[in-house]
Biotite code that builds the C-alpha atoms (Angstrom):
import biotite.structure as struc

atoms = struc.array([
    struc.Atom([-30.321, -9.089, -4.057], chain_id="A", res_id=1, res_name="UNK", atom_name="CA", element="C"),
    struc.Atom([-29.606, -5.340, -4.259], chain_id="A", res_id=2, res_name="UNK", atom_name="CA", element="C"),
    struc.Atom([-27.453, -5.560, -1.141], chain_id="A", res_id=3, res_name="UNK", atom_name="CA", element="C"),
    struc.Atom([-25.343, -8.270, -2.765], chain_id="A", res_id=4, res_name="UNK", atom_name="CA", element="C"),
    struc.Atom([-24.851, -6.146, -5.882], chain_id="A", res_id=5, res_name="UNK", atom_name="CA", element="C"),
    struc.Atom([-23.840, -3.154, -3.753], chain_id="A", res_id=6, res_name="UNK", atom_name="CA", element="C"),
    struc.Atom([-21.299, -5.269, -1.849], chain_id="A", res_id=7, res_name="UNK", atom_name="CA", element="C"),
    struc.Atom([-19.825, -6.557, -5.120], chain_id="A", res_id=8, res_name="UNK", atom_name="CA", element="C"),
    struc.Atom([-19.427, -3.002, -6.411], chain_id="A", res_id=9, res_name="UNK", atom_name="CA", element="C"),
    struc.Atom([-17.797, -1.798, -3.197], chain_id="A", res_id=10, res_name="UNK", atom_name="CA", element="C"),
    struc.Atom([-15.414, -4.770, -3.210], chain_id="A", res_id=11, res_name="UNK", atom_name="CA", element="C"),
    struc.Atom([-14.366, -3.980, -6.750], chain_id="A", res_id=12, res_name="UNK", atom_name="CA", element="C"),
    struc.Atom([-13.962, -0.325, -5.804], chain_id="A", res_id=13, res_name="UNK", atom_name="CA", element="C"),
    struc.Atom([-11.658, -1.063, -2.862], chain_id="A", res_id=14, res_name="UNK", atom_name="CA", element="C"),
    struc.Atom([-9.505, -3.329, -5.036], chain_id="A", res_id=15, res_name="UNK", atom_name="CA", element="C"),
    struc.Atom([-9.254, -0.599, -7.673], chain_id="A", res_id=16, res_name="UNK", atom_name="CA", element="C"),
    struc.Atom([-8.305, 1.933, -4.982], chain_id="A", res_id=17, res_name="UNK", atom_name="CA", element="C"),
    struc.Atom([-5.672, -0.399, -3.541], chain_id="A", res_id=18, res_name="UNK", atom_name="CA", element="C"),
    struc.Atom([-4.183, -0.911, -7.010], chain_id="A", res_id=19, res_name="UNK", atom_name="CA", element="C"),
    struc.Atom([-4.077, 2.858, -7.547], chain_id="A", res_id=20, res_name="UNK", atom_name="CA", element="C"),
    struc.Atom([-2.265, 3.310, -4.217], chain_id="A", res_id=21, res_name="UNK", atom_name="CA", element="C"),
    struc.Atom([0.240, 0.571, -5.083], chain_id="A", res_id=22, res_name="UNK", atom_name="CA", element="C"),
    struc.Atom([0.949, 2.226, -8.454], chain_id="A", res_id=23, res_name="UNK", atom_name="CA", element="C"),
    struc.Atom([1.560, 5.572, -6.738], chain_id="A", res_id=24, res_name="UNK", atom_name="CA", element="C"),
    struc.Atom([3.955, 3.927, -4.271], chain_id="A", res_id=25, res_name="UNK", atom_name="CA", element="C"),
    struc.Atom([5.849, 2.064, -6.981], chain_id="A", res_id=26, res_name="UNK", atom_name="CA", element="C"),
    struc.Atom([6.794, 5.385, -8.542], chain_id="A", res_id=27, res_name="UNK", atom_name="CA", element="C"),
    struc.Atom([8.500, 6.572, -5.331], chain_id="A", res_id=28, res_name="UNK", atom_name="CA", element="C"),
    struc.Atom([11.451, 4.539, -4.049], chain_id="A", res_id=29, res_name="UNK", atom_name="CA", element="C"),
    struc.Atom([11.670, 6.607, -0.867], chain_id="A", res_id=30, res_name="UNK", atom_name="CA", element="C"),
    struc.Atom([7.983, 6.153, -0.093], chain_id="A", res_id=31, res_name="UNK", atom_name="CA", element="C"),
    struc.Atom([5.174, 8.621, 0.476], chain_id="A", res_id=32, res_name="UNK", atom_name="CA", element="C"),
    struc.Atom([3.336, 9.864, 3.521], chain_id="A", res_id=33, res_name="UNK", atom_name="CA", element="C"),
    struc.Atom([-0.344, 8.994, 3.817], chain_id="A", res_id=34, res_name="UNK", atom_name="CA", element="C"),
    struc.Atom([-1.167, 12.621, 3.004], chain_id="A", res_id=35, res_name="UNK", atom_name="CA", element="C"),
    struc.Atom([0.987, 12.531, -0.131], chain_id="A", res_id=36, res_name="UNK", atom_name="CA", element="C"),
    struc.Atom([-0.649, 9.295, -1.244], chain_id="A", res_id=37, res_name="UNK", atom_name="CA", element="C"),
    struc.Atom([-4.098, 10.789, -0.626], chain_id="A", res_id=38, res_name="UNK", atom_name="CA", element="C"),
    struc.Atom([-3.261, 13.801, -2.798], chain_id="A", res_id=39, res_name="UNK", atom_name="CA", element="C"),
    struc.Atom([-1.837, 11.696, -5.627], chain_id="A", res_id=40, res_name="UNK", atom_name="CA", element="C"),
    struc.Atom([-4.739, 9.276, -5.780], chain_id="A", res_id=41, res_name="UNK", atom_name="CA", element="C"),
    struc.Atom([-7.448, 11.813, -4.910], chain_id="A", res_id=42, res_name="UNK", atom_name="CA", element="C"),
    struc.Atom([-8.824, 9.935, -1.905], chain_id="A", res_id=43, res_name="UNK", atom_name="CA", element="C"),
    struc.Atom([-9.472, 10.961, 1.680], chain_id="A", res_id=44, res_name="UNK", atom_name="CA", element="C"),
    struc.Atom([-6.482, 10.399, 3.964], chain_id="A", res_id=45, res_name="UNK", atom_name="CA", element="C"),
    struc.Atom([-8.596, 8.165, 6.216], chain_id="A", res_id=46, res_name="UNK", atom_name="CA", element="C"),
    struc.Atom([-9.454, 5.942, 3.239], chain_id="A", res_id=47, res_name="UNK", atom_name="CA", element="C"),
    struc.Atom([-5.783, 5.752, 2.269], chain_id="A", res_id=48, res_name="UNK", atom_name="CA", element="C"),
    struc.Atom([-4.833, 4.916, 5.852], chain_id="A", res_id=49, res_name="UNK", atom_name="CA", element="C"),
    struc.Atom([-7.311, 2.037, 5.986], chain_id="A", res_id=50, res_name="UNK", atom_name="CA", element="C"),
    struc.Atom([-6.226, 0.599, 2.624], chain_id="A", res_id=51, res_name="UNK", atom_name="CA", element="C"),
    struc.Atom([-2.499, 0.977, 3.367], chain_id="A", res_id=52, res_name="UNK", atom_name="CA", element="C"),
    struc.Atom([-2.998, -0.815, 6.691], chain_id="A", res_id=53, res_name="UNK", atom_name="CA", element="C"),
    struc.Atom([-4.661, -3.725, 4.860], chain_id="A", res_id=54, res_name="UNK", atom_name="CA", element="C"),
    struc.Atom([-1.853, -3.779, 2.280], chain_id="A", res_id=55, res_name="UNK", atom_name="CA", element="C"),
    struc.Atom([0.720, -3.836, 5.108], chain_id="A", res_id=56, res_name="UNK", atom_name="CA", element="C"),
    struc.Atom([-1.039, -6.818, 6.662], chain_id="A", res_id=57, res_name="UNK", atom_name="CA", element="C"),
    struc.Atom([-0.714, -8.620, 3.326], chain_id="A", res_id=58, res_name="UNK", atom_name="CA", element="C"),
    struc.Atom([2.976, -7.601, 3.086], chain_id="A", res_id=59, res_name="UNK", atom_name="CA", element="C"),
    struc.Atom([2.333, -5.634, -0.125], chain_id="A", res_id=60, res_name="UNK", atom_name="CA", element="C"),
    struc.Atom([3.350, -2.368, 1.510], chain_id="A", res_id=61, res_name="UNK", atom_name="CA", element="C"),
    struc.Atom([6.136, -1.556, 3.936], chain_id="A", res_id=62, res_name="UNK", atom_name="CA", element="C"),
    struc.Atom([5.205, 1.197, 6.324], chain_id="A", res_id=63, res_name="UNK", atom_name="CA", element="C"),
    struc.Atom([5.984, 3.075, 9.463], chain_id="A", res_id=64, res_name="UNK", atom_name="CA", element="C"),
    struc.Atom([4.388, 6.009, 11.257], chain_id="A", res_id=65, res_name="UNK", atom_name="CA", element="C"),
    struc.Atom([5.591, 8.478, 8.611], chain_id="A", res_id=66, res_name="UNK", atom_name="CA", element="C"),
    struc.Atom([5.897, 6.731, 5.250], chain_id="A", res_id=67, res_name="UNK", atom_name="CA", element="C"),
    struc.Atom([4.652, 3.807, 3.204], chain_id="A", res_id=68, res_name="UNK", atom_name="CA", element="C"),
    struc.Atom([6.500, 2.065, 0.364], chain_id="A", res_id=69, res_name="UNK", atom_name="CA", element="C"),
    struc.Atom([5.508, -0.618, -2.092], chain_id="A", res_id=70, res_name="UNK", atom_name="CA", element="C"),
    struc.Atom([7.079, -3.977, -1.290], chain_id="A", res_id=71, res_name="UNK", atom_name="CA", element="C"),
    struc.Atom([8.639, -5.461, -4.381], chain_id="A", res_id=72, res_name="UNK", atom_name="CA", element="C"),
    struc.Atom([8.290, -9.242, -4.075], chain_id="A", res_id=73, res_name="UNK", atom_name="CA", element="C"),
    struc.Atom([11.190, -10.003, -6.431], chain_id="A", res_id=74, res_name="UNK", atom_name="CA", element="C"),
    struc.Atom([13.529, -7.711, -4.467], chain_id="A", res_id=75, res_name="UNK", atom_name="CA", element="C"),
    struc.Atom([12.442, -9.292, -1.204], chain_id="A", res_id=76, res_name="UNK", atom_name="CA", element="C"),
    struc.Atom([12.833, -12.849, -2.452], chain_id="A", res_id=77, res_name="UNK", atom_name="CA", element="C"),
    struc.Atom([16.272, -12.107, -3.899], chain_id="A", res_id=78, res_name="UNK", atom_name="CA", element="C"),
    struc.Atom([17.411, -10.818, -0.513], chain_id="A", res_id=79, res_name="UNK", atom_name="CA", element="C"),
    struc.Atom([15.677, -13.552, 1.456], chain_id="A", res_id=80, res_name="UNK", atom_name="CA", element="C"),
    struc.Atom([14.082, -10.866, 3.610], chain_id="A", res_id=81, res_name="UNK", atom_name="CA", element="C"),
    struc.Atom([10.438, -10.468, 4.590], chain_id="A", res_id=82, res_name="UNK", atom_name="CA", element="C"),
    struc.Atom([8.699, -7.188, 3.769], chain_id="A", res_id=83, res_name="UNK", atom_name="CA", element="C"),
    struc.Atom([8.509, -6.244, 7.430], chain_id="A", res_id=84, res_name="UNK", atom_name="CA", element="C"),
    struc.Atom([12.322, -6.322, 7.631], chain_id="A", res_id=85, res_name="UNK", atom_name="CA", element="C"),
    struc.Atom([12.960, -3.534, 5.099], chain_id="A", res_id=86, res_name="UNK", atom_name="CA", element="C"),
    struc.Atom([12.984, 0.233, 5.471], chain_id="A", res_id=87, res_name="UNK", atom_name="CA", element="C"),
    struc.Atom([11.361, 2.428, 2.831], chain_id="A", res_id=88, res_name="UNK", atom_name="CA", element="C"),
    struc.Atom([14.710, 2.877, 1.075], chain_id="A", res_id=89, res_name="UNK", atom_name="CA", element="C"),
    struc.Atom([14.943, -0.907, 0.683], chain_id="A", res_id=90, res_name="UNK", atom_name="CA", element="C"),
    struc.Atom([17.748, -1.326, 3.210], chain_id="A", res_id=91, res_name="UNK", atom_name="CA", element="C"),
    struc.Atom([17.423, -4.128, 5.761], chain_id="A", res_id=92, res_name="UNK", atom_name="CA", element="C"),
    struc.Atom([16.280, -3.117, 9.227], chain_id="A", res_id=93, res_name="UNK", atom_name="CA", element="C"),
    struc.Atom([19.201, -3.559, 11.636], chain_id="A", res_id=94, res_name="UNK", atom_name="CA", element="C"),
])
């Protein structure tokens, strides 16, 4: 039973951390590096990297080797473009 409680707490914690990262990214249209995100949200860079990778998989974050940006679903839908087809500045990938 204790193990189940611990897992529930860690799941809630990772969701809270992901939400904090998304909020930080929403404030920056040009995106942030993983190091910049880590500083803003006060998490280890490795933790940020793991969470950003999961958010990219879910198409909630647009990223590349240098920067990550929040994907704005309404912007994407209006353009008819998937998150993976946008650069951090919101321009379509050629």
